[in-house]
Residue frames as a rotation matrix with the C-alpha (Angstrom) as fourth column:
MET 1
0.600 0.800 -0.027 -0.03
0.800 -0.600 0.018 0.00
-0.002 -0.033 -0.999 0.04
VAL 2
-0.253 -0.600 0.759 1.27
0.547 -0.736 -0.399 3.50
0.798 0.314 0.514 -0.93
ALA 3
-0.635 -0.064 -0.770 1.56
0.741 -0.332 -0.583 5.78
-0.218 -0.941 0.259 2.02
GLY 4
-0.721 0.394 -0.570 -1.32
-0.233 -0.913 -0.336 8.27
-0.653 -0.109 0.750 2.14
LYS 5
-0.530 0.593 -0.606 -3.48
-0.770 -0.037 0.637 6.32
0.355 0.804 0.476 -0.33
PRO 6
-0.501 0.393 0.771 -6.17
-0.652 0.415 -0.634 4.58
-0.570 -0.821 0.048 1.58
PHE 7
-0.966 0.214 0.144 -7.99
0.258 0.780 0.570 1.53
0.010 0.588 -0.809 0.31
LYS 8
-0.521 0.852 -0.058 -11.49
-0.854 -0.518 0.057 2.16
0.019 0.079 0.997 -1.00
VAL 9
-0.886 0.341 0.315 -14.09
0.262 0.927 -0.266 -0.35
-0.383 -0.153 -0.911 -0.01
MET 10
-0.558 0.742 -0.371 -17.27
-0.829 -0.495 0.259 -0.48
0.009 0.453 0.892 -2.13
LYS 11
-0.523 0.446 0.726 -20.22
0.094 0.877 -0.471 -2.87
-0.847 -0.178 -0.501 -2.09
MET 12
-0.430 0.417 -0.801 -21.72
-0.903 -0.200 0.380 -3.90
-0.002 0.887 0.462 -5.36
ARG 13
0.261 0.696 -0.669 -24.45
-0.664 0.633 0.398 -6.55
0.700 0.340 0.628 -5.38
GLY 14
0.961 0.201 0.188 -23.40
-0.264 0.487 0.832 -7.71
0.076 -0.850 0.521 -2.03
ILE 15
0.542 -0.838 -0.063 -19.72
0.824 0.545 -0.155 -8.15
0.164 0.032 0.986 -2.85
GLU 16
0.772 -0.379 -0.510 -17.11
-0.010 -0.810 0.586 -5.97
-0.635 -0.448 -0.630 -1.20
LEU 17
0.683 -0.604 0.410 -14.61
0.532 0.027 -0.847 -4.50
0.500 0.796 0.340 -3.75
LYS 18
0.666 -0.554 -0.499 -11.34
0.233 -0.481 0.845 -3.40
-0.708 -0.679 -0.191 -2.31
GLY 19
0.340 -0.639 0.690 -8.79
0.906 0.025 -0.423 -1.54
0.253 0.769 0.587 -4.39
LYS 20
-0.341 -0.629 -0.699 -6.35
0.661 -0.689 0.297 1.21
-0.668 -0.361 0.651 -4.09
MET 21
0.479 0.575 -0.663 -7.51
-0.019 -0.748 -0.663 4.53
-0.878 0.330 -0.348 -5.73
GLU 22
-0.097 -0.567 -0.818 -4.64
-0.846 -0.387 0.368 4.48
-0.525 0.728 -0.441 -8.32
ASN 23
-0.757 -0.324 0.568 -5.38
-0.022 0.881 0.472 0.90
-0.653 0.345 -0.674 -9.62
GLY 24
-0.826 0.413 -0.384 -8.48
-0.532 -0.348 0.772 1.93
0.185 0.842 0.507 -11.56
ILE 25
-0.681 0.681 -0.268 -11.07
0.639 0.732 0.237 -0.51
0.358 -0.010 -0.934 -10.17
VAL 26
-0.325 0.599 -0.731 -12.77
0.706 -0.361 -0.610 2.16
-0.630 -0.714 -0.305 -8.17
GLN 27
-0.558 0.034 -0.829 -12.64
-0.373 -0.903 0.214 4.60
-0.741 0.429 0.517 -10.92
LYS 28
-0.924 0.303 -0.231 -14.18
-0.100 0.391 0.915 2.15
0.368 0.869 -0.331 -13.42
LEU 29
-0.458 0.800 -0.387 -16.99
0.886 0.447 -0.123 1.46
0.075 -0.399 -0.914 -10.99
ARG 30
-0.334 0.373 -0.866 -17.58
0.251 -0.850 -0.463 5.16
-0.909 -0.372 0.190 -10.52
LEU 31
-0.826 -0.051 -0.562 -17.49
-0.470 -0.487 0.736 5.60
-0.312 0.872 0.378 -14.28
ARG 32
-0.838 0.507 -0.203 -20.04
0.286 0.724 0.628 2.96
0.465 0.468 -0.751 -14.85
GLY 33
-0.307 0.690 -0.655 -22.26
0.883 -0.050 -0.466 4.30
-0.354 -0.722 -0.594 -12.13
ALA 34
-0.468 0.142 -0.872 -22.04
-0.130 -0.987 -0.091 7.79
-0.874 0.071 0.480 -13.61
ILE 35
-0.920 0.135 -0.367 -22.95
-0.364 0.051 0.930 6.41
0.145 0.989 0.002 -17.05
ASN 36
-0.604 0.751 -0.266 -25.91
0.693 0.660 0.290 4.47
0.393 -0.009 -0.919 -15.73
MET 37
-0.271 0.469 -0.841 -27.15
0.601 -0.600 -0.528 7.60
-0.752 -0.648 -0.119 -13.75
MET 38
-0.714 0.019 -0.700 -26.96
-0.458 -0.769 0.446 9.72
-0.530 0.639 0.558 -16.99
PHE 39
-0.882 0.409 -0.235 -29.01
-0.024 0.459 0.888 7.09
0.471 0.789 -0.395 -18.83
PHE 40
-0.420 0.761 -0.495 -31.51
0.906 0.318 -0.279 7.01
-0.055 -0.566 -0.823 -16.13
LEU 41
-0.383 0.138 -0.913 -31.73
0.207 -0.951 -0.230 10.76
-0.900 -0.277 0.336 -16.19
ILE 42
-0.904 0.055 -0.424 -32.34
-0.423 -0.254 0.870 10.66
-0.060 0.966 0.253 -20.01
LEU 43
-0.748 0.613 -0.253 -35.06
0.402 0.723 0.562 8.09
0.527 0.319 -0.787 -19.70
GLU 44
-0.258 0.571 -0.780 -36.68
0.904 -0.142 -0.403 10.07
-0.341 -0.809 -0.479 -16.88
ASN 45
0.215 0.253 0.943 -36.75
0.800 -0.600 -0.022 13.13
0.560 0.759 -0.332 -19.26
VAL 46
0.353 -0.307 -0.884 -34.79
0.764 -0.451 0.462 15.27
-0.541 -0.838 0.076 -16.79
ASP 47
0.893 -0.011 -0.450 -33.75
-0.176 -0.928 -0.327 18.84
-0.414 0.372 -0.831 -17.74
ASP 48
0.748 -0.659 0.081 -30.73
0.396 0.344 -0.851 18.78
0.533 0.669 0.518 -20.20
SER 49
0.371 -0.634 0.678 -28.74
-0.634 -0.707 -0.314 20.94
0.679 -0.313 -0.664 -17.88
VAL 50
0.521 -0.094 0.849 -28.65
-0.676 0.562 0.477 18.02
-0.521 -0.822 0.229 -15.26
ILE 51
0.928 -0.150 0.341 -27.75
0.301 0.842 -0.448 15.58
-0.220 0.519 0.826 -17.96
LYS 52
0.639 -0.698 0.324 -24.90
-0.135 -0.517 -0.846 17.92
0.757 0.497 -0.424 -19.05
LEU 53
0.242 -0.572 0.784 -23.48
-0.959 -0.261 0.106 17.84
0.144 -0.778 -0.612 -15.52
ALA 54
0.612 -0.047 0.789 -23.58
-0.265 0.928 0.262 13.99
-0.745 -0.370 0.556 -15.39
TYR 55
0.902 -0.290 0.318 -21.82
0.420 0.426 -0.801 13.90
0.097 0.857 0.507 -18.68
ILE 56
0.497 -0.722 0.481 -19.24
-0.539 -0.691 -0.481 16.26
0.680 -0.020 -0.733 -17.55
ARG 57
0.439 -0.256 0.861 -18.65
-0.774 0.379 0.508 14.00
-0.456 -0.889 -0.032 -14.57
ILE 58
0.874 -0.015 0.486 -18.20
0.190 0.930 -0.313 11.12
-0.447 0.366 0.816 -16.96
ILE 59
0.787 -0.561 0.256 -15.59
0.088 -0.308 -0.947 13.10
0.610 0.768 -0.193 -18.89
GLN 60
0.393 -0.609 0.689 -13.76
-0.873 -0.482 0.071 13.87
0.289 -0.630 -0.721 -15.71
LEU 61
0.479 -0.104 0.871 -13.49
-0.530 0.757 0.382 10.19
-0.700 -0.645 0.308 -14.89
GLU 62
0.206 -0.419 0.884 -12.41
0.723 0.675 0.151 8.96
-0.660 0.608 0.442 -18.40
GLY 63
0.019 -0.344 -0.939 -10.39
-0.314 -0.893 0.321 11.48
-0.949 0.289 -0.125 -20.44
LYS 64
-0.909 -0.417 0.009 -10.00
-0.112 0.265 0.958 9.29
-0.402 0.869 -0.288 -23.45
GLU 65
-0.259 0.897 -0.359 -13.00
-0.895 -0.362 -0.259 10.00
-0.363 0.254 0.897 -25.63
GLU 66
-0.311 0.066 -0.948 -12.72
-0.669 0.693 0.268 6.57
0.675 0.718 -0.171 -27.52
THR 67
-0.893 -0.182 -0.411 -12.74
0.177 0.697 -0.695 4.67
0.413 -0.693 -0.591 -24.26
ARG 68
-0.801 0.593 -0.082 -15.65
-0.223 -0.423 -0.878 6.69
-0.556 -0.685 0.471 -22.88
ILE 69
-0.112 0.722 -0.683 -17.84
-0.990 -0.144 0.010 6.25
-0.091 0.677 0.731 -25.93
ASP 70
-0.456 0.026 -0.890 -17.19
-0.355 0.912 0.208 2.51
0.816 0.410 -0.406 -26.16
LEU 71
-0.973 -0.030 -0.229 -18.05
0.194 0.434 -0.880 2.11
0.126 -0.900 -0.417 -22.57
MET 72
-0.540 0.811 -0.225 -21.29
-0.604 -0.560 -0.567 4.23
-0.586 -0.170 0.793 -22.91
LEU 73
-0.150 0.511 -0.846 -22.36
-0.923 0.235 0.306 2.19
0.355 0.826 0.437 -25.88
SER 74
-0.629 -0.160 -0.761 -21.79
-0.039 0.984 -0.175 -1.17
0.776 -0.081 -0.625 -24.23
GLU 75
-0.927 0.357 -0.116 -23.54
0.157 0.086 -0.984 -0.17
-0.342 -0.930 -0.136 -21.07
ALA 76
-0.377 0.850 -0.368 -26.46
-0.816 -0.492 -0.303 1.11
-0.439 0.186 0.879 -23.15
ARG 77
-0.256 0.230 -0.939 -26.66
-0.664 0.664 0.344 -2.22
0.703 0.711 -0.017 -25.17
GLN 78
-0.775 -0.167 -0.610 -26.38
0.179 0.867 -0.464 -4.28
0.606 -0.469 -0.642 -22.11
ASN 79
-0.830 0.320 -0.457 -28.70
0.510 0.103 -0.854 -2.60
-0.226 -0.942 -0.249 -19.75
PHE 80
-0.125 0.744 -0.657 -31.02
-0.184 -0.668 -0.721 -0.48
-0.975 0.031 0.220 -21.90
GLY 81
-0.750 -0.219 0.625 -31.61
0.416 0.578 0.702 -2.53
-0.514 0.787 -0.342 -24.89
ARG 82
-0.036 0.875 0.483 -35.01
0.991 0.093 -0.096 -1.33
-0.129 0.475 -0.870 -25.73
GLU 83
0.873 0.296 -0.388 -34.17
0.293 -0.954 -0.068 2.36
-0.390 -0.055 -0.919 -25.23
TYR 84
-0.028 -0.957 0.289 -30.87
0.800 0.152 0.580 2.12
-0.599 0.248 0.761 -26.96
MET 85
-0.158 -0.048 0.986 -31.80
0.891 -0.437 0.122 4.59
0.425 0.898 0.112 -29.86
ILE 86
0.813 0.539 0.221 -33.20
0.368 -0.769 0.523 7.08
0.452 -0.344 -0.823 -27.50
LEU 87
0.643 -0.682 -0.348 -30.06
0.308 -0.185 0.933 7.06
-0.701 -0.707 0.091 -25.27
PHE 88
-0.192 -0.863 0.468 -27.82
0.892 0.045 0.450 7.16
-0.409 0.504 0.761 -28.33
ASN 89
0.097 0.204 0.974 -29.52
0.741 -0.669 0.066 10.21
0.665 0.715 -0.216 -29.93
LYS 90
0.953 0.299 0.040 -29.57
0.188 -0.694 0.695 12.06
0.235 -0.655 -0.718 -26.65
MET 91
0.486 -0.865 -0.123 -25.95
0.553 0.196 0.810 11.17
-0.676 -0.462 0.574 -25.94
SER 92
-0.212 -0.501 0.839 -25.02
0.971 -0.202 0.125 12.72
0.107 0.842 0.529 -29.31
GLU 93
0.494 0.514 0.702 -27.04
0.413 -0.849 0.331 15.84
0.765 0.126 -0.631 -28.62
ILE 94
0.970 -0.163 -0.178 -25.50
0.118 -0.322 0.939 16.33
-0.210 -0.933 -0.293 -25.11
ASP 95
0.195 -0.972 0.131 -22.03
0.812 0.235 0.534 15.70
-0.550 0.002 0.835 -26.45
LYS 96
-0.120 -0.213 0.970 -22.34
0.851 -0.526 -0.010 18.41
0.512 0.824 0.245 -29.04
GLN 97
0.768 0.465 0.441 -23.66
0.170 -0.812 0.559 20.85
0.618 -0.354 -0.702 -26.42
VAL 98
0.840 -0.509 -0.188 -20.77
0.233 0.025 0.972 20.09
-0.490 -0.861 0.139 -23.97
SER 99
0.106 -0.847 0.521 -18.19
0.943 0.252 0.218 20.09
-0.316 0.468 0.825 -26.71
ALA 100
0.311 0.136 0.941 -19.26
0.686 -0.717 -0.123 23.51
0.658 0.683 -0.316 -27.99
């Protein structure tokens, strides 16, 4: 363990996940959680300004656009199959607004 870097303990589906902050496990869980939260907000027709904040958090967690997009698409296909096109269209719209 690196001095000053505490272990992070998270529970996911009843399983405790332990990992140092720098190893990426916790960051990936946060990223997936942020992505699924954004999708939930989209499907609940929440104001775009709130969705933009969720998307900005996703960008903060994963700086590489290609990785971020791949993960968002795979999460959408896996967990939101029926709503996939709605999510994809809204993601594109929000991405244009945030990038501008």
